[in-house]
C-alpha positions as CSV (number, residue, x, y, z in Angstrom):
1,M,-55.6,174.6,-6.9
2,D,-52.4,172.7,-7.6
3,V,-52.2,168.9,-7.6
4,E,-50.8,168.6,-4.1
5,L,-53.6,170.6,-2.5
6,L,-56.1,168.8,-4.6
7,E,-54.8,165.5,-3.4
8,I,-55.1,166.7,0.3
9,R,-58.7,167.7,0.0
10,Q,-59.5,164.6,-2.1
11,H,-58.1,162.3,0.7
12,M,-59.7,164.2,3.6
13,G,-63.0,164.3,1.8
14,Q,-63.4,160.6,2.1
15,F,-63.3,160.4,5.9
16,P,-65.6,161.7,8.6
17,P,-66.1,164.4,9.7
18,F,-64.7,165.9,6.6
19,D,-66.8,163.8,4.1
20,G,-69.8,166.0,4.9
21,L,-68.1,169.3,4.4
22,S,-68.8,171.6,1.5
23,D,-66.1,172.1,-1.2
24,E,-65.5,175.6,0.1
25,L,-64.6,174.4,3.6
26,L,-62.5,171.6,2.2
27,D,-60.6,174.2,0.2
28,A,-60.0,176.3,3.3
29,I,-58.4,173.3,5.0
30,A,-56.3,172.2,2.1
31,E,-54.9,175.7,1.6
32,Q,-53.7,176.1,5.2
33,V,-52.8,172.5,6.3
34,E,-49.2,171.8,7.3
35,V,-47.7,168.4,6.7
36,S,-45.2,166.6,9.1
37,Y,-43.6,163.2,9.1
38,F,-43.0,161.1,12.3
39,K,-40.8,158.0,12.5
40,T,-42.0,154.9,14.3
41,G,-41.8,155.4,18.1
42,S,-41.6,159.2,18.0
43,D,-43.8,161.5,20.0
44,I,-46.4,163.6,18.2
45,L,-48.1,165.3,21.2
46,E,-46.7,165.4,24.7
47,L,-48.8,165.9,27.9
48,N,-49.5,169.5,28.8
49,D,-47.8,170.9,25.7
50,T,-49.7,173.8,24.0
51,L,-51.7,172.6,21.0
52,D,-53.1,174.9,18.4
53,E,-53.8,172.4,15.6
54,L,-56.1,169.5,14.8
55,C,-54.2,166.4,13.9
56,Y,-55.3,164.3,10.9
57,I,-53.6,161.0,10.0
58,R,-52.8,160.8,6.3
59,S,-51.0,157.5,6.6
60,G,-49.5,155.3,9.4
61,A,-50.8,154.6,12.9
62,V,-51.0,156.5,16.2
63,E,-51.6,155.5,19.8
64,V,-53.2,158.0,22.1
65,Y,-52.7,157.6,25.9
66,R,-54.3,158.8,29.1
67,R,-52.5,161.0,31.6
68,Q,-51.2,158.0,33.6
69,G,-49.8,156.4,30.4
70,E,-52.4,153.7,29.8
71,L,-53.6,153.2,26.2
72,Y,-56.7,155.2,25.4
73,N,-57.1,154.6,21.6
74,R,-55.3,153.4,18.5
75,L,-55.9,155.4,15.4
76,G,-55.2,154.9,11.7
77,E,-55.6,156.6,8.3
78,G,-58.4,159.2,8.2
79,D,-58.7,159.5,12.0
80,I,-58.3,162.8,13.9
81,F,-57.0,163.6,17.4
82,G,-56.3,166.7,19.5
83,H,-59.8,168.1,19.2
84,F,-60.6,167.7,22.9
85,S,-57.6,169.9,23.7
86,L,-58.7,172.6,21.1
87,L,-62.2,172.6,22.6
88,R,-60.9,173.2,26.1
89,N,-57.7,175.0,27.2
90,H,-55.3,174.1,24.3
91,K,-53.3,171.9,26.6
92,V,-52.6,168.3,25.5
93,R,-54.7,166.0,27.6
94,F,-54.1,162.8,25.6
95,P,-50.4,162.3,24.5
96,A,-49.9,160.7,21.1
97,K,-47.1,158.6,19.7
98,A,-46.4,157.2,16.2
99,I,-46.4,153.4,16.2
100,E,-45.6,153.3,12.5
101,D,-44.0,155.8,10.1
102,T,-46.8,158.3,10.1
103,L,-47.7,161.4,8.0
104,I,-49.8,164.0,9.8
105,Y,-51.8,166.9,8.4
106,F,-52.0,169.7,11.0
107,I,-55.1,171.9,10.6
108,P,-54.7,175.4,12.3
109,N,-57.0,176.2,15.2
110,E,-58.6,179.1,13.3
111,V,-59.7,176.7,10.6
112,F,-60.9,174.2,13.2
113,Q,-63.1,176.9,14.9
114,R,-64.5,177.9,11.5
115,L,-65.5,174.3,10.8
116,C,-67.2,174.1,14.2
117,E,-69.1,177.3,13.6
118,E,-70.2,176.7,10.0
119,D,-71.0,173.0,10.0
120,D,-73.2,171.5,12.7
121,D,-72.4,167.9,11.8
122,F,-68.6,168.6,12.2
123,A,-69.2,170.3,15.5
124,D,-71.3,167.4,16.8
125,F,-68.6,164.9,15.6
126,V,-65.8,166.6,17.6
127,E,-67.8,167.6,20.6
128,L,-69.6,164.3,21.4
129,E,-67.9,161.6,23.4
130,R,-67.0,158.4,21.5
131,P,-69.8,156.0,22.5
132,R,-72.5,158.5,21.7
133,L,-70.8,159.4,18.5
134,E,-70.6,155.8,17.4
135,T,-74.3,155.3,18.2
136,A,-75.3,158.3,16.2
137,A,-73.1,157.2,13.3
138,E,-74.7,153.8,13.2
139,Q,-78.2,155.3,13.3
140,Q,-77.2,157.6,10.4
141,K,-75.9,154.7,8.3
142,K,-79.2,152.8,8.9
143,S,-81.2,155.8,7.8
144,N,-80.1,158.4,5.3
145,D,-76.5,157.7,4.6
146,M,-76.9,158.1,0.8
147,M,-78.7,161.3,1.3
148,V,-75.9,163.1,3.2
149,T,-72.7,161.3,2.1
150,R,-70.8,163.2,-0.7
151,I,-70.2,161.4,-4.0
152,R,-66.5,162.2,-3.7
153,K,-66.2,159.5,-1.0
154,L,-66.6,156.9,-3.8
155,V,-63.9,158.5,-5.9
156,T,-60.7,156.4,-5.4
157,R,-58.5,157.5,-8.3
158,Y,-58.2,160.2,-11.0
159,P,-59.9,159.6,-14.3
160,V,-58.2,158.3,-17.4
161,M,-58.1,161.3,-19.9
162,V,-56.9,161.3,-23.5
163,E,-56.9,163.9,-26.3
164,S,-59.4,163.4,-29.1
165,T,-56.6,162.7,-31.6
166,T,-55.5,159.6,-29.7
167,S,-56.2,156.4,-31.5
168,V,-58.8,154.0,-30.2
169,Q,-56.1,151.4,-29.7
170,Q,-54.0,153.7,-27.6
171,A,-57.0,154.8,-25.6
172,A,-58.0,151.1,-25.0
173,K,-54.5,150.3,-23.8
174,Q,-54.6,153.2,-21.3
175,I,-58.0,152.0,-20.0
176,S,-56.7,148.5,-19.7
177,D,-53.5,149.6,-17.9
178,A,-55.5,151.7,-15.4
179,Q,-58.0,148.9,-14.9
180,A,-60.7,151.5,-15.6
181,S,-64.0,151.2,-17.5
182,A,-64.2,154.6,-19.2
183,V,-62.0,157.3,-20.6
184,L,-62.7,161.0,-20.7
185,V,-61.8,162.7,-24.0
186,I,-60.3,166.2,-23.8
187,N,-59.2,168.9,-26.2
188,E,-57.1,172.0,-25.8
189,G,-59.1,175.2,-25.5
190,S,-62.3,176.4,-23.8
191,D,-65.1,176.6,-26.4
192,N,-67.5,175.4,-23.7
193,P,-66.9,177.1,-20.4
194,R,-69.1,174.6,-18.6
195,Y,-66.5,171.8,-19.2
196,S,-63.3,173.8,-19.3
197,F,-60.5,173.4,-16.7
198,Q,-56.9,174.0,-16.1
199,D,-54.3,171.3,-15.3
200,S,-51.5,171.6,-12.7
201,E,-49.4,173.5,-15.2
202,G,-52.0,176.1,-16.0
203,K,-52.9,174.7,-19.4
204,T,-56.6,175.0,-20.4
205,W,-58.5,171.9,-21.5
206,Q,-62.0,171.1,-22.4
207,M,-63.8,167.9,-21.6
208,C,-65.7,167.0,-24.8
209,G,-67.0,163.4,-24.2
210,I,-66.7,160.1,-22.5
211,L,-66.1,156.6,-24.0
212,T,-66.9,153.5,-22.0
213,D,-65.8,149.9,-22.4
214,S,-69.3,149.2,-23.7
215,D,-68.8,152.0,-26.3
216,F,-65.6,150.3,-27.5
217,R,-67.5,147.1,-28.2
218,T,-70.5,148.7,-29.9
219,R,-68.9,151.7,-31.7
220,V,-65.4,150.4,-32.5
221,V,-65.3,146.6,-32.6
222,A,-68.8,145.9,-33.8
223,E,-68.5,148.6,-36.5
224,G,-65.1,147.1,-37.7
225,L,-63.3,150.4,-37.3
226,S,-59.5,150.6,-37.7
227,S,-57.4,150.6,-34.5
228,S,-55.9,153.9,-35.7
229,T,-59.3,155.7,-35.7
230,P,-59.1,158.9,-33.6
231,I,-61.1,158.4,-30.4
232,G,-62.8,161.8,-31.1
233,E,-64.7,160.3,-34.0
234,V,-66.5,157.7,-31.9
235,V,-66.8,159.4,-28.5
236,S,-70.2,160.1,-27.0
237,E,-70.7,163.8,-26.8
238,R,-73.6,163.5,-24.4
239,L,-72.0,164.6,-21.1
240,I,-73.8,164.1,-17.9
241,T,-71.7,165.1,-14.9
242,V,-72.0,165.7,-11.1
243,Q,-70.2,168.0,-8.7
244,S,-68.0,166.4,-6.1
245,D,-70.0,167.7,-3.2
246,A,-73.3,166.3,-4.4
247,S,-74.7,163.5,-2.3
248,I,-74.5,159.9,-3.4
249,Y,-78.3,160.0,-3.6
250,E,-78.2,162.9,-6.0
251,A,-75.6,161.2,-8.1
252,M,-77.6,158.0,-8.3
253,L,-80.7,159.9,-9.4
254,T,-78.7,161.7,-12.0
255,M,-77.6,158.3,-13.4
256,L,-81.0,156.8,-13.3
257,R,-82.8,159.8,-14.7
258,N,-80.4,160.0,-17.7
259,N,-79.9,156.2,-18.1
260,V,-76.1,156.4,-17.8
261,H,-73.8,154.0,-15.9
262,H,-70.7,156.2,-15.8
263,L,-70.7,159.6,-14.2
264,P,-67.7,162.0,-14.3
265,V,-67.2,163.7,-11.0
266,L,-66.1,167.4,-11.2
267,Y,-64.5,169.6,-8.6
268,R,-65.8,172.8,-10.0
269,Q,-65.1,172.1,-13.6
270,R,-62.1,169.9,-13.2
271,P,-62.6,166.1,-13.6
272,V,-61.4,164.3,-10.4
273,G,-62.9,160.8,-11.1
274,V,-65.5,158.7,-12.7
275,V,-68.1,156.8,-10.7
276,H,-69.8,153.7,-12.1
277,L,-73.3,152.7,-11.0
278,S,-71.8,149.5,-9.6
279,D,-69.8,151.7,-7.1
280,I,-73.1,153.0,-5.7
281,I,-74.6,149.6,-5.7
282,R,-71.7,148.2,-3.7
283,Y,-72.2,151.2,-1.3
284,E,-75.9,150.7,-0.8
285,T,-77.0,147.4,-2.2
286,Q,-80.5,147.3,-0.7
287,S,-81.9,150.6,-2.2
288,G,-85.3,150.0,-3.8
289,L,-84.4,152.7,-6.3
290,Y,-82.4,150.2,-8.3
291,L,-85.7,149.0,-9.8
292,V,-85.0,151.8,-12.3
293,S,-82.2,149.7,-13.7
294,N,-84.7,146.9,-14.2
295,I,-87.1,149.3,-15.9
296,F,-84.6,149.9,-18.7
297,N,-83.9,146.2,-19.0
298,Q,-87.5,145.4,-19.8
299,S,-88.3,144.5,-23.5
300,S,-92.1,145.0,-23.3
301,A,-94.9,147.0,-21.7
302,Q,-96.0,143.8,-20.0
303,G,-92.6,143.4,-18.4
304,L,-92.8,147.0,-17.1
305,A,-96.2,146.5,-15.6
306,K,-94.8,143.6,-13.5
307,L,-92.5,146.1,-11.7
308,A,-95.4,148.1,-10.3
309,P,-95.3,146.3,-6.9
310,D,-91.6,147.1,-6.6
311,V,-92.5,150.9,-6.8
312,R,-94.6,150.6,-3.7
313,A,-92.0,148.5,-1.9
314,A,-89.4,151.2,-2.7
315,F,-91.7,153.9,-1.4
316,V,-92.3,152.2,1.9
317,R,-88.6,151.5,2.4
318,M,-87.7,155.2,1.8
319,V,-90.3,156.4,4.2
320,Q,-89.2,153.9,6.9
321,E,-85.6,155.0,6.5
322,G,-86.4,158.6,7.2
323,A,-86.3,160.2,3.7
324,N,-87.9,163.6,3.6
325,S,-90.6,164.6,1.2
326,Q,-88.1,166.0,-1.4
327,M,-86.2,162.8,-1.4
328,V,-89.4,160.7,-1.8
329,G,-90.9,163.0,-4.4
330,S,-87.7,163.1,-6.5
331,A,-87.2,159.3,-6.3
332,L,-90.8,158.5,-7.3
333,S,-90.7,161.1,-10.1
334,T,-87.4,159.6,-11.4
335,I,-89.1,156.2,-11.4
336,G,-92.1,157.6,-13.2
337,R,-89.9,159.3,-15.8
338,S,-88.0,156.0,-16.3
339,F,-91.2,154.1,-17.0
340,T,-92.2,156.8,-19.4
341,R,-88.9,157.0,-21.2
342,R,-88.7,153.2,-21.6
343,L,-92.2,153.1,-23.0
344,L,-91.2,155.8,-25.5
345,E,-88.2,153.7,-26.5
346,L,-90.4,150.6,-26.9
347,A,-93.0,152.7,-28.9
348,E,-90.3,153.9,-31.3
349,D,-89.1,150.3,-31.7
350,T,-92.6,149.2,-32.6
351,L,-93.7,152.2,-34.7
352,G,-90.3,153.1,-36.3
353,P,-88.5,156.4,-36.0
354,P,-90.6,159.5,-35.6
355,P,-91.4,161.4,-38.8
356,V,-90.4,164.8,-37.3
357,P,-88.6,165.7,-34.0
358,Y,-90.7,165.8,-30.9
359,C,-90.5,166.4,-27.1
360,Y,-92.5,164.4,-24.6
361,M,-93.5,166.9,-21.9
362,V,-94.7,166.0,-18.4
363,N,-96.7,168.4,-16.3
364,G,-97.9,168.6,-12.7
365,S,-96.2,166.6,-9.9
366,M,-93.8,164.7,-12.2
367,A,-92.6,168.0,-13.7
368,R,-92.1,169.4,-10.1
369,N,-90.4,166.2,-8.9
370,E,-93.0,165.9,-6.3
371,Q,-94.8,162.7,-7.1
372,S,-96.4,160.5,-4.4
373,I,-97.5,156.9,-4.6
374,V,-101.0,158.1,-5.5
375,T,-100.7,159.8,-8.9
376,D,-102.1,160.0,-12.4
377,Q,-100.8,161.0,-15.8
378,D,-100.3,164.6,-17.0
379,N,-98.4,164.7,-20.2
380,A,-98.3,166.3,-23.7
381,L,-96.4,166.2,-27.0
382,I,-94.6,169.2,-28.4
383,L,-93.9,168.6,-32.1
384,S,-91.5,170.2,-34.5
385,D,-92.9,173.1,-36.5
386,D,-92.4,170.8,-39.6
387,F,-95.3,168.7,-38.3
388,V,-98.1,168.2,-40.9
389,P,-101.2,166.7,-39.3
390,E,-102.3,164.8,-42.3
391,E,-98.9,163.1,-42.8
392,H,-97.6,162.8,-39.2
393,D,-100.4,162.7,-36.6
394,E,-101.3,159.1,-37.0
395,Y,-97.8,158.2,-35.8
396,F,-97.8,160.5,-32.8
397,H,-101.4,159.5,-31.8
398,A,-100.3,155.8,-31.8
399,L,-97.1,156.7,-29.9
400,A,-99.1,158.7,-27.3
401,A,-101.6,155.8,-26.9
402,F,-98.8,153.2,-26.5
403,V,-97.2,155.2,-23.7
404,S,-100.5,156.2,-22.0
405,D,-101.8,152.7,-21.9
406,G,-98.4,151.4,-20.7
407,L,-98.3,153.9,-17.9
408,A,-101.8,152.9,-16.8
409,A,-100.8,149.3,-16.7
410,C,-97.8,150.4,-14.5
411,G,-100.1,152.1,-12.0
412,Y,-100.3,155.6,-13.3
413,T,-104.0,156.2,-13.9
414,Y,-105.4,158.1,-16.8
415,C,-105.9,161.8,-16.2
416,K,-109.5,162.5,-15.4
417,G,-109.1,165.9,-17.0
418,D,-107.7,164.3,-20.2
419,V,-104.4,166.2,-19.9
420,M,-102.6,163.6,-21.9
421,A,-100.9,163.4,-25.3
422,T,-103.7,161.2,-26.6
423,N,-105.8,164.3,-26.5
424,R,-105.3,166.1,-29.9
425,Q,-105.4,169.5,-28.2
426,W,-102.3,168.6,-26.2
427,R,-100.4,167.1,-29.2
428,Q,-99.3,170.2,-31.2
429,P,-96.3,171.8,-32.9
430,L,-94.2,174.2,-30.9
431,R,-95.6,177.3,-32.6
432,V,-99.1,176.3,-31.4
433,W,-97.9,175.7,-27.8
434,K,-96.4,179.2,-27.9
435,R,-99.8,180.6,-28.9
436,Y,-101.4,178.6,-26.1
437,F,-99.2,180.1,-23.4
438,Q,-99.3,183.6,-24.9
439,D,-103.1,183.5,-24.9
440,W,-103.3,182.2,-21.4
441,M,-101.1,185.0,-20.1
442,A,-102.5,187.8,-22.3
443,N,-106.2,187.1,-22.1
444,P,-106.6,185.3,-18.8
445,T,-109.8,184.4,-17.1
446,P,-110.1,182.2,-14.0
447,E,-112.2,179.7,-16.0
448,K,-109.7,179.5,-18.9
449,L,-106.8,179.0,-16.5
450,L,-108.7,176.5,-14.3
451,H,-107.8,173.6,-16.5
452,S,-104.5,175.0,-18.0
453,S,-102.7,176.0,-14.8
454,I,-101.1,172.6,-14.7
455,F,-99.2,173.4,-17.8
456,F,-97.2,176.0,-15.8
457,D,-95.4,173.1,-14.2
458,L,-93.6,171.7,-17.2
459,D,-90.5,169.6,-18.0
460,S,-89.0,167.5,-20.7
461,I,-88.2,163.8,-20.2
462,Y,-87.5,162.6,-23.8
463,G,-86.7,164.1,-27.2
464,E,-85.9,167.7,-28.0
465,D,-85.4,169.4,-24.6
466,L,-85.1,172.7,-26.3
467,F,-88.8,172.7,-27.1
468,V,-89.8,172.8,-23.4
469,E,-86.9,175.2,-22.6
470,T,-88.3,177.6,-25.1
471,L,-91.7,177.6,-23.4
472,Q,-90.1,178.0,-19.9
473,D,-88.2,181.0,-21.2
474,L,-91.4,182.5,-22.7
475,I,-93.2,182.0,-19.3
476,A,-90.4,183.5,-17.3
477,Q,-90.2,186.6,-19.5
478,T,-93.9,187.2,-19.9
479,A,-95.6,186.3,-16.6
480,P,-93.9,188.9,-14.3
481,K,-95.2,191.6,-16.7
482,S,-98.8,190.3,-16.8
483,P,-100.7,191.5,-13.6
484,L,-104.0,190.4,-15.0
485,F,-102.7,186.9,-15.5
486,L,-101.2,186.8,-12.0
487,A,-104.4,188.0,-10.5
488,A,-106.4,185.3,-12.3
489,M,-103.9,182.6,-11.2
490,A,-104.1,183.9,-7.6
491,R,-107.9,183.7,-7.6
492,N,-107.8,180.1,-8.8
493,A,-105.2,179.4,-6.1
494,L,-107.9,180.4,-3.5
495,N,-110.5,177.8,-4.7
496,R,-109.2,175.2,-2.3
497,T,-108.8,176.4,1.3
498,P,-107.3,174.7,4.4
499,P,-109.8,172.8,6.6
500,L,-109.8,175.3,9.5
501,G,-113.0,176.6,11.1
502,F,-113.6,179.0,13.9
503,F,-111.1,178.6,16.9
504,R,-108.8,176.6,14.6
505,T,-111.0,173.5,14.7
506,F,-110.8,171.1,11.7
507,V,-113.5,171.2,9.0
508,M,-114.1,167.6,8.0
509,E,-115.0,166.2,4.6
510,K,-118.7,165.2,4.2
511,D,-118.6,163.2,1.0
512,G,-119.8,159.8,2.4
513,K,-116.8,157.6,1.4
514,H,-114.4,159.7,3.4
515,N,-116.7,161.2,6.0
516,N,-115.1,163.0,9.0
517,S,-111.7,163.0,7.3
518,I,-109.4,165.6,5.8
519,N,-108.0,165.3,2.2
520,L,-104.4,166.3,2.7
521,K,-103.9,166.9,-1.0
522,R,-107.0,168.8,-1.8
523,R,-107.0,170.9,1.3
524,G,-103.3,171.1,2.0
525,T,-100.5,170.3,-0.5
526,A,-102.4,171.2,-3.7
527,P,-103.4,174.8,-2.6
528,M,-99.8,175.2,-1.2
529,V,-98.4,174.2,-4.6
530,D,-100.8,176.7,-6.3
531,L,-99.9,179.7,-4.3
532,I,-96.1,179.0,-4.5
533,R,-96.5,178.7,-8.3
534,V,-98.1,182.2,-8.4
535,H,-95.3,183.8,-6.6
536,A,-92.7,181.9,-8.7
537,L,-94.4,183.2,-11.9
538,A,-94.3,186.7,-10.5
539,C,-90.6,186.7,-9.9
540,G,-89.7,185.0,-13.2
541,S,-88.4,181.8,-11.7
542,K,-87.7,178.9,-14.1
543,A,-87.7,176.4,-11.2
544,Q,-90.4,173.8,-11.3
545,N,-90.0,172.1,-7.9
546,S,-91.9,173.9,-5.2
547,F,-89.0,174.0,-2.7
548,Q,-86.7,175.4,-5.4
549,R,-89.4,178.0,-6.3
550,L,-89.5,179.0,-2.6
551,D,-85.7,179.5,-2.7
552,D,-86.1,181.8,-5.7
553,I,-89.0,183.7,-4.1
554,S,-87.0,184.2,-0.9
555,K,-84.4,186.2,-3.0
556,T,-87.0,188.8,-3.9
557,Q,-89.2,191.2,-1.9
558,L,-92.4,189.5,-2.9
559,L,-92.9,188.1,0.7
560,A,-91.9,189.5,4.1
561,T,-88.8,188.2,5.7
562,G,-89.2,184.7,7.1
563,V,-92.5,183.9,5.2
564,S,-90.7,181.7,2.7
565,D,-89.2,179.6,5.5
566,K,-92.7,179.2,7.1
567,L,-94.1,178.1,3.8
568,N,-91.2,175.7,3.4
569,Y,-91.7,174.1,6.8
570,A,-95.5,173.9,6.4
571,F,-95.3,172.4,3.0
572,E,-92.8,169.8,4.1
573,F,-94.9,168.8,7.1
574,L,-98.1,168.5,5.0
575,C,-96.3,166.4,2.4
576,M,-94.8,164.1,5.0
577,S,-98.1,163.6,6.8
578,R,-99.6,162.6,3.5
579,I,-96.7,160.3,2.6
580,R,-96.7,158.6,6.0
581,H,-100.4,158.0,5.8
582,Q,-100.0,156.4,2.4
583,M,-97.2,154.2,3.7
584,I,-99.4,153.0,6.6
585,D,-102.2,152.2,4.1
586,L,-99.7,150.0,2.1
587,Q,-98.4,148.3,5.2
588,E,-101.9,147.4,6.2
589,E,-102.8,146.3,2.7
590,R,-105.2,149.1,2.0
591,E,-105.3,151.1,-1.2
592,P,-103.4,154.3,-0.4
593,D,-105.3,157.6,-0.6
594,N,-104.9,161.2,0.6
595,N,-107.4,161.2,3.5
596,I,-106.6,161.2,7.2
597,E,-108.9,161.1,10.2
598,P,-107.7,163.6,12.8
599,E,-109.1,161.4,15.6
600,N,-106.6,158.7,14.6
601,V,-103.6,161.1,14.6
602,E,-101.5,161.7,17.7
603,D,-102.1,165.0,19.6
604,S,-98.7,166.5,18.7
605,E,-99.3,165.9,15.0
606,R,-102.8,167.3,15.2
607,H,-101.4,170.5,16.7
608,T,-98.7,170.8,14.1
609,L,-101.2,170.1,11.3
610,K,-103.2,173.1,12.5
611,D,-100.1,175.2,12.5
612,A,-99.3,174.2,9.0
613,F,-102.9,174.8,7.8
614,Q,-102.8,178.3,9.5
615,V,-99.6,179.2,7.6
616,L,-101.4,178.2,4.4
617,S,-104.5,180.2,5.4
618,N,-102.4,183.3,6.1
619,A,-100.5,182.9,2.8
620,Q,-103.7,182.7,0.9
621,K,-105.1,185.9,2.4
622,F,-101.9,187.7,1.4
623,L,-102.1,186.2,-2.1
624,K,-105.4,188.0,-2.8
625,F,-104.0,191.2,-1.5
626,R,-100.7,190.9,-3.4
627,Y,-102.2,190.2,-6.8
628,P,-105.4,192.2,-7.1
629,V,-107.3,192.5,-10.4
630,P,-106.0,195.6,-12.1
631,T,-108.3,198.6,-11.6
632,Q,-108.3,199.4,-15.4
633,R,-109.8,195.9,-16.1
634,Q,-112.3,196.2,-13.2
635,G,-113.8,199.4,-14.7
636,R,-114.8,197.7,-18.0
């Protein structure tokens, strides 16, 4: 796409209803739009003329009139008109006149109809009358605006880019002249396809790093480097980027999860801008997720512990604003990862650099990005194969203890099953971890897997990511070929059943403390996670999040058509029921838990709960059928 078309889609992508469109639909508009210029006072649309295009104001101002000539509306940059005519008989019902020199983008009717058919939000925008539309827009802004607004809306200019041979003095001058806070460093060629792009002249470039104003201070000035030093010698090669149609929420989580303040925004692979964390803060200053910034500013474990109440406050606010379970789970997991990462940094400051490379691995809900406000620790250490216990283990035991104790102080309770890096069994070199997983999959028994299934949700949050990726690859390659392992995992997934009795009545807990209640985690979300995990292992999915696993499963023939969707809806409802219950506990100053009392739940929610539990029950019955114990093994 040439520069002119890129500029068209970039501009339109900042204004509703185009700001919510996918990149594909924006491309379709930019490629077919026609541009016309109108002088002040000239007519743009005349009454009863035939109209076959949607009108978008690129610049200038337009007045729209009623049939009798009275003013109906005054529009400016980014506004549209003509859509009522396109939705009816293609006759101009509201004449329009330029009241300033005005540039109009005309979008063909065929493209307009496609937008209405393929994007419900676009269709709602153009079909609803103005008062109702404004009300809906205000409600949206008060609820989930960050969840749906694309990050490209915050991009206001193209990024500053220089070649790696440019001197730091020249690069600094370009940043200063552009009043920017970062520069992208590029080279000719395409050694890394992920960051390669073509400019408007068809020349191929590769983005190889970013240098921020902070980097100039710490890497150039503080180090006393010559002003002629090539910028390629000091650039940060750790590139964290985001696609232009990602939501502001996703971009923010990417920044916070990776502890970066500058985020290059890519249209496909081409850099179109750089967003700073302050841009998002200005956009949504009240988001409780910004406590993550405070986490990385703390200089002690005690300081981190003082932020624990802020986590609960952020959780309550997200639920009140209508965030779904994926948003809440991802945000709380990001917060938990940030606590853990900062504790690891503080531990290394205290203990000194690690004697051998390592990876801090998380398991369970944090690895799946599905944490709730009620959670414990599940973690482990994967050490380099150069690890020598007699020489190195004292360091890593101390590091694990520092982090585990710090997390406990921040509200993440110790794991009752001792799945923590403080346990010597879960603090091993990579070669041992490979043996663990190979043994679990080659020689499975339900008892052996009962306490190890949590390790099949795994992710890296600090250190050598490749260590965890190696294990994820091993699992994805081996599990689909291991029917005995899948059968054992399936049987374990049936240990916890939904609380449905005869005639779909609820079966209540009878444990005294929570008498006549239902534990939504033990009887709902946990068994759902278990059965989704089995199917994901069977199809070789490397996804860790349950919803993403369902997406991978739906692409196979493991489940009948529509079953993945039913599981998705049921899981979302169960998660949100649990989340809302925990929010109410916090609001009423009770310690949050996973138990609800059906008699205190509205009738409609009780019925939907039964439906969700029934979906889970049906899925569990199929699980046993789908992954039977191999006959050959049964005969032994």
